[in-house]
N, C-alpha and C positions, 0 to 999 in steps of 0.2 A: 424628648419627650414630647406628647400632645399637646396641641392647645384645649382639649378639654381636662388633660392633668392638669395642666398647670392654673386650672380655675379655683379659687378658694370662697367659702362665705365670707361676706362680710361684716358688719356690725350687726349680727344676729337675721339680717334679712337681705336674701339675692345671694347675686352671687360678682365675683369680682375678679381680672382678669390677672393681679398679684397681690401677696398676701401686702397686707401693710403692718407693721409694726406700731403697737403702743406708742412709743416715741416718736414715731411716724406721724399719726393721726395727731399727738399731741401737736407737733411742731404745725401741721397744715391745719391744724383748727385753729392756733396761733392766728397764722396767717389770714386765717377769713373774719378773727372776729373784728368786732366794728362799736366803737364808742356806744351805750346805751345809757341813755340819756334817762334822767328822773320820769321827764315828762311821758317817754315813751313808757315806761314802765306803771308809772299811775293809768295813763290813757288806758293800756290793757287790763287794769282790774276797773275800769269804768270811774276810774278819778274817783273810786267810796272802796278804797281799800278794808277787807275784815280783817285779813293777815297780816302785818307790815314787818319789815326789815329794812332798819337802816344802819347801812356803813358796820355790817357785821363781821366782826374778827373772830374767829372760832377754831379750835384744834382738841389734839390730847395731850394730856401731858403739858410741856413747853412749846410742842411743835403747832405753828399755826398752819390750818391747812387754808382754813377760808380767809380770802384778803377783800376788806372793804363791797359785802354784799349786799345789793338791795333788791326787795324783792316785795311784791305787792301781788294779793290776790284778794277778789270781792268776795262775798258772803254768797254762797252758792256755784260760784266756778271751779275750777278746775285746772290746777296748772302741772305739767308732769317737765320733769326735771331731765333731761338726756348730757351726755359728752364721754369722753375717754374714762376706760377704767381710772381709778385715783385722781377722778375732777372735781372730788367733794362733794357730789350727789347726795349720798347719803348723811353727811355728814350736815347740810343742811336740815336735815328731818330728827336726826339726832340733837343738834342746835336747838331748833326748836320744842323738843320736846326735853330737852335738859339732861343731853349725856355727854356734852362736850364741855370744854372750857371756854367760857366767855371772855376774851381779851378785847372788846370794844364793840358799839353798837349797840343797837336794841331790839329787841323783838315785842312786839303790841298785839294784842289781838282783841275785835269786837266791832261793834258800830260807834260813828263817827259818835263824838261826845260821850261816849260809852267805854273809851280803847281802854286793856288794860296793859300796862306793861308786866311781862311774864319772863322777861331777860333772865332773871336769877331765881326762877322757882324752881322747886324739884319737880322731876318727873310726876309725883302723887299730885302734886299741887295743881299741876296744869291738867292734868285730868280733872280732878274734882270741882277747881275753882275757876278755870279757863276753859272749860270744853274742850280739848284736845287730846286724840287718843293715837294711840301709835300702831298699826298695824305690822309687826314683823314679816319678816321674810318669813318663808316654809319650815315647817319643821317646830311650829312652838303650842302646840296642843298639849294639854296632856295625854297622852297613849291610853294610861292604865284608868284613865277616869271615864266617866260616860259624858256621851254629849250635853246634858243636862245639870252634871256637875261642874262642866270647862264653863258653862255660860255663868252657872254659879259664880263663880271664878272672878271674872270680869265685872262684877259687881264686889270687889274687895272691900273697896273706897266706901261702900256704903253704911250709914248705920246701923244695919241691924241684918241678918240674914233673910229677912219675910223681905224685905225690901229689894234685897239680891233675885228673889225667888219671883218676885213682881214683875221684874225687870225682867228678868228672862222668859219667862212666859210672851208678852210682849214682843217679844224679838221670833219665841216660837210660831203666835197667830201672823208673824209675817211671811216667817221662812218653814212653808209646810215642809220641806223634804228634809230640815233639822227634825221638826216634830215627829214626823214618823221614828225618827231613829233617837229620839232621846236619851233610850234605855243602852243604847248600843255604846260600847268602848269605842272612843276615839280611834283608837288605830285599827279600828276594820274600817273604817270610811277609805270612800275612794281618794283619789288627791284634790277634785274638784269638790267635793264634802269638806274636806277638811280645810280647805281654804275659806269655803264660806262659814265652817265653824269659827275661824282665825276673826273672821273679820266682824260674825257676830258677836262675837265675845267683848269685842270693840264697842259694839253697841248697845250694850246693857245698863254704861253710863252715860247713853244720849247725848253725845257730845256734839259737839257744831265743825270742828274740824276733825279729819282723816290724814293722817297722815300713813301713806301708804308702800311699801318698802319693797318693788318687785312682784306686783300682783301676779305674773306670770311664770314665773320661775318656778321650772322644773314639773309645768302642768302639761298633758295633751291639748291638741287646738280645740278641739271639743268644751276642753274645762277653761279654758283662756276667754272664749266666747262667752261661756258662762258669767265670770268675775266680771268679765268688763260690763256685761248687762246689768249684775249688781250693783258695782259703782255706779254706773249712769242711773238706775233708780234713785240710789243714794242721793246721787246731786241732783237730779232733776224732780225726782219725786218728795224727799224728803228736807230739799236744801241744803243737803252735806257741802261744806269748803272741804277742797278732795288736795292734795299735794302728792306728789307723788313720783318715784322714780321707777323708772321703767327701761330695762335693757331691751328689750326689743320696741326699739327707739318708733318705728312705724305705728305699730298698734297702739302707744302711748299718746303720740302727736293727733292720730286719728280722733283717740277718745279725748283729750284735753282741750280747753278753751285757750288757753296760754301754753306754749312751751319756752322754757329758757337750754341755752346749751350753756353748759360748764366745761373751763377749761381750766385747769392748774389751778382751781380755789378761784377762778373770778370767771364774772360773767362775760360771755362773748359774743351773744347770741339772744334776742326776744321779740317774740313776735308771737303772733295768733298761732295755734296749732295747724292750722290748715295752709300755713303761711310758710311756714316752715317744710310744709311736709313738700312744698313747693321749690324751696331755694335748692337747687344745683347740687351747692357746695356742702351744704346739710346731706341731701341725697347721695353722695358720692361717699361721705365719710361715714354715716351712721346709718342709711336704710340700704347698702349695699347696692345702689343704683346711680 
C-alpha cells in the first residue's frame, strides 16, 4: 500500500498517517490531561462568571456521564467544548438545559449578586425564567411550516400569540434574508438558511445564553462561515453568552474565547481558544495536525 493510500482524515480536519480509533484517542487524551484548578477556570471567565457549573455529576437514567465537572463563562463570552465521541460534550449542554438527570453539583446563571440556581428547573423554566436557549443540531425546523410560522413557534412560552409575532418581527428586522422568505415553507430553504432559522427561532425569547450543538454539522463550507459570522455577531454585537459543542474543533476554537477538552466525562484541559489551537497534543488528536 502506498503512503498516500495510508493517509486518513483526523478529527474532522487535516490528515494523519494512521487511523486512530476512538479508544486510542480516549486513552491518549487521558494521558495528556492535566489538573485544571478552579482558579484557572475562574480566570478564563475573568473571575466574573455568568454561567457557572460546580461539581456537576449528571447523565441519563441511572448512568452517570459527567463526573465532577466545573465550568465558568462570563457574560458575552464564548466557550467551545471539544473531545472524543462519547466524552460528554453534548451532555453538558443537555444538563444546563434540563435534559439529564442531575446526581450532584449545581448550575447557576446570572450576574454576581443576582445569580439564579437553575439546576433542577425544567427546560421551559430555563428558557422563560433564566434566559437559556438551546439550538439543536440540524433538522429541528418544522419543514411544512413557513419561515414565519417557525419563528412564531419560538415564542410558544410567551403570554399571547401577538407577543410572539412581535418578537418574530424583531428577528426579521435583524435578518433580512429570512424576512424575504417569510412565506416560504422551511423545507425549501438552503442548508445555511435552515440553520439561520434554527438560530433565529431561539432568539425570539431574547435569551442571554445560547447553547449551540454542532452548528457546522451537515453544512457546506460557505454556509459554515456564514453561521459562525452570525454567532460572532450575537456574541459581540448583542452580548450573548455562547456555549457550543463543535466537532470541527479547529473552527470552534478559532471562534471561541475559551476551549475545554473533555475526556470520559471529565475536564482534561482548559485554556483560551487560541492557546488550545497552538497545543501540539490537542492539534495531533483533534485538529488533524
